[in-house]
C-alpha positions as CSV (number, residue, x, y, z in Angstrom):
1,A,108.6,101.4,16.0
2,P,109.2,97.7,16.4
3,E,105.6,96.9,15.4
4,A,105.9,98.8,12.1
5,D,105.7,97.1,8.8
6,L,108.7,98.5,7.1
7,T,108.1,96.7,3.8
8,H,105.4,99.3,3.0
9,L,107.4,102.5,3.7
10,N,106.9,105.2,1.2
11,P,110.5,106.6,0.7
12,E,109.2,110.1,0.1
13,V,106.9,110.4,3.2
14,S,108.4,111.3,6.6
15,F,109.1,108.6,9.1
16,R,107.1,110.5,11.7
17,D,103.9,110.4,9.5
18,Q,104.3,106.7,8.6
19,L,105.6,105.2,11.8
20,D,103.9,107.5,14.4
21,I,107.2,108.2,16.2
22,D,107.9,111.2,18.4
23,S,110.9,113.5,18.5
24,M,112.8,111.2,21.0
25,D,112.3,108.2,18.8
26,F,113.6,110.2,15.8
27,L,116.6,111.4,17.8
28,N,117.3,107.7,18.8
29,F,117.2,106.9,15.1
30,V,119.7,109.6,14.2
31,I,122.0,108.5,16.9
32,A,121.8,104.9,15.8
33,L,122.5,106.0,12.2
34,H,125.5,107.9,13.4
35,E,126.9,104.9,15.4
36,A,126.2,102.3,12.7
37,L,127.7,104.2,9.8
38,H,130.3,106.4,11.6
39,I,129.1,109.6,10.0
40,E,128.8,112.9,11.7
41,I,125.3,114.3,11.6
42,P,125.0,117.9,12.8
43,E,121.7,118.9,14.4
44,T,121.1,121.3,11.5
45,D,120.9,118.3,9.2
46,Y,118.3,116.3,11.1
47,G,115.6,117.5,8.8
48,K,117.3,115.9,5.8
49,L,116.9,112.5,7.5
50,S,113.1,112.7,7.9
51,S,112.3,110.2,5.1
52,L,113.9,107.1,3.7
53,A,114.8,108.9,0.5
54,G,116.3,111.8,2.5
55,C,118.4,109.3,4.5
56,A,119.7,107.6,1.5
57,T,120.7,110.8,-0.2
58,Y,122.3,112.1,3.0
59,V,124.2,108.9,3.8
60,M,125.5,108.5,0.2
61,A,126.8,112.1,0.2
62,A,128.3,111.7,3.7
63,Q,130.1,108.5,2.8
64,G,131.2,109.9,-0.5
65,G,132.5,113.1,1.0
66,Q,130.1,115.3,-1.0
67,K,128.3,118.2,0.5
68,T,124.6,117.5,1.4
69,S,123.1,120.9,1.0
């Protein structure tokens, strides 16, 4: 969502609700996250990445080698 004002994102609210993105946009986001951070993201974990807070928690755990469940 290139036109989105990311400075006003609520970390607890889903990206889809705030940025009006569809499932393909979200999939592209997950792929970009995987490529940028070199972390494996199984499809079963996609729901954990639905918000900024969820992404932060998931990435910190993935990079620290901790389980994200």
